[in-house]
C-alpha positions in Angstrom: 53.5 194.6 71.0 53.6 194.7 67.2 50.7 193.2 65.2 53.0 190.8 63.1 53.7 189.2 66.5 50.3 187.4 66.0 52.3 185.0 63.8 54.0 182.4 65.9 56.8 180.1 65.4 56.7 176.3 65.5 59.9 174.8 66.4 60.6 171.5 64.7 62.9 170.2 67.7 62.8 168.6 71.1 66.3 170.2 71.9 65.9 172.1 75.2 68.7 174.4 74.1 66.9 175.5 70.9 63.6 176.1 73.0 65.4 178.2 75.3 66.7 180.2 72.3 63.3 180.6 70.7 61.8 181.7 74.0 64.5 184.4 74.4 63.1 186.0 71.1 59.7 186.9 73.1 57.6 185.6 70.1 54.7 183.1 70.5 55.9 179.5 69.9 55.2 175.8 70.2 57.2 172.9 70.1 56.4 170.1 67.4 59.1 167.2 67.1 59.9 166.3 63.7 60.9 162.7 63.9 62.6 163.1 60.5 65.2 160.6 59.3 68.7 162.2 59.9 70.6 160.0 57.4 72.3 161.9 54.7 74.3 160.7 51.6 78.0 160.0 52.3 79.2 162.6 49.6 77.1 165.5 51.1 79.1 168.8 52.3 78.7 169.9 55.8 76.5 172.8 54.3 74.3 170.4 52.7 73.9 168.1 55.8 72.8 170.8 57.9 70.8 172.6 55.4 69.3 169.6 54.2 68.4 168.0 57.5 67.1 171.7 58.7 64.8 171.5 55.6 63.8 167.9 56.2 62.8 168.4 59.8 60.7 171.6 59.0 59.2 170.1 56.2 58.0 166.9 58.3 56.2 169.4 60.4 54.9 171.4 57.6 53.4 168.3 56.1 51.6 167.6 59.4 50.0 170.9 60.1 50.0 172.8 57.0 46.7 174.8 56.2 46.1 177.8 54.2 44.9 179.8 57.3 47.9 178.8 59.6 49.6 181.9 60.7 52.9 180.5 61.6 56.4 179.8 60.4 57.9 176.5 61.1 61.7 176.4 62.0 63.9 173.5 61.7 67.6 173.4 62.6 70.5 170.8 62.6 74.0 171.1 64.0 77.1 169.2 63.1 80.7 169.3 64.2 83.5 168.9 61.6 86.9 167.9 62.2 89.6 167.4 59.3 86.5 167.0 57.0 85.0 164.1 59.1 81.4 164.8 60.4 81.1 164.0 64.1 77.4 163.4 65.0 75.8 162.5 68.4 78.0 159.9 70.2 76.7 156.3 70.0 77.7 155.6 73.8 80.3 156.8 76.2 83.3 155.0 74.6 82.4 156.9 71.4 82.1 160.4 73.3 85.5 159.7 74.8 86.7 158.8 71.5 85.3 162.2 69.9 86.8 164.4 72.9 90.3 162.9 72.3 90.2 163.6 68.7 88.9 167.4 69.4 91.2 168.2 72.4 93.9 170.8 71.7 92.7 171.4 68.1 90.1 173.6 66.3 87.1 172.4 64.6 84.1 173.7 62.8 80.5 173.9 64.0 77.9 174.1 61.3 74.3 174.8 62.0 71.4 175.0 59.2 68.2 176.6 59.6 65.2 176.2 57.5 61.9 178.4 58.0 58.7 177.3 56.0 55.6 179.7 55.8 53.1 177.1 57.0 50.2 178.9 55.1 52.0 179.6 51.7 54.8 176.9 51.9 57.4 179.6 51.1 60.8 178.3 52.3 64.2 179.8 53.5 67.2 177.6 54.1 70.7 179.0 55.3 73.5 178.1 57.5 76.5 179.4 59.6 79.6 178.0 60.6 81.9 178.9 63.8 85.3 177.8 64.6 86.2 176.3 67.9 89.3 175.7 69.4 89.4 173.2 72.4 91.8 173.0 75.3 94.4 170.3 75.6 92.6 167.8 78.0 93.8 164.8 80.2 92.0 161.6 80.0 91.0 161.9 83.5 89.2 165.2 82.5 87.4 163.8 79.4 86.3 160.8 81.4 84.9 163.1 84.1 83.0 165.2 81.3 81.6 162.0 79.6 80.4 160.8 83.2 78.5 164.0 83.8 76.1 162.7 81.0 76.3 166.1 79.2 78.0 164.7 76.0 75.4 162.0 75.4 72.9 163.8 73.0 75.2 166.5 71.5 77.1 166.6 68.2 80.8 166.4 68.9 80.0 165.0 72.3 80.0 168.6 74.0 77.9 171.2 75.1 79.4 174.7 74.8 76.5 176.2 76.9 77.2 173.7 80.0 80.1 172.1 81.6 81.5 172.0 77.9 82.3 175.7 78.3 85.2 174.6 80.4 86.7 172.6 77.5 86.7 175.6 75.1 89.8 177.8 74.7 88.4 180.1 71.9 85.6 180.4 69.4 85.4 182.6 66.2 82.1 183.5 64.9 78.3 183.2 66.3 78.3 181.6 69.7 74.7 180.4 69.4 75.7 178.4 66.2 77.5 176.0 68.4 74.7 175.9 70.6 72.5 174.8 68.1 70.5 177.6 66.8 72.2 180.9 65.3 69.7 183.5 66.6 71.0 186.4 64.7 70.7 184.5 61.5 67.2 183.1 62.7 65.9 186.7 63.2 67.0 187.9 59.5 65.4 184.9 58.0 62.0 185.6 60.1 62.1 189.3 59.2 61.8 187.9 55.5 58.3 186.4 56.7 57.3 189.5 58.3 58.2 188.8 62.0 60.4 191.4 63.3 62.1 190.3 66.7 62.9 194.0 67.3 
């Protein structure tokens, strides 16, 4: 193992999907929920929203653990679904999830994920984002109801998860699959390499 792997990642997220993706990189990591406020100004673009929230999450954790000897990089991430310029966050309840899925079915939307990395020792910060186009199948009301009853949509932007049952709703994607899951691993590995952490 390379010496630079003595650095660890602090993931500012409780998302099990992001934890799995971080774990797949085989770099020591720990979970540190950020509890950051996720409200954003109405006039922010999708890019500003995901980069701003990813940075806010990472910064909240940085402020808790920062010290000059900390050999870690804090990673924050945020994902939104955008249809016709409208941002779809996590559904408020089942009825909201049904409404979102009805609006997405048979159409193409964009998924944006922002990633922020902060060096815990120096405070050096990088913030970037990726977007992926997702085309959803045409779905019957019965199929949408069954999917919502599965419970999967409840904590996911746009009310679906591409890495679960939601994969059956998707016809095609153009771009990075992991952006849709919630952490673009290829982008993150490029950012980590700028902090001296090489995944490969």
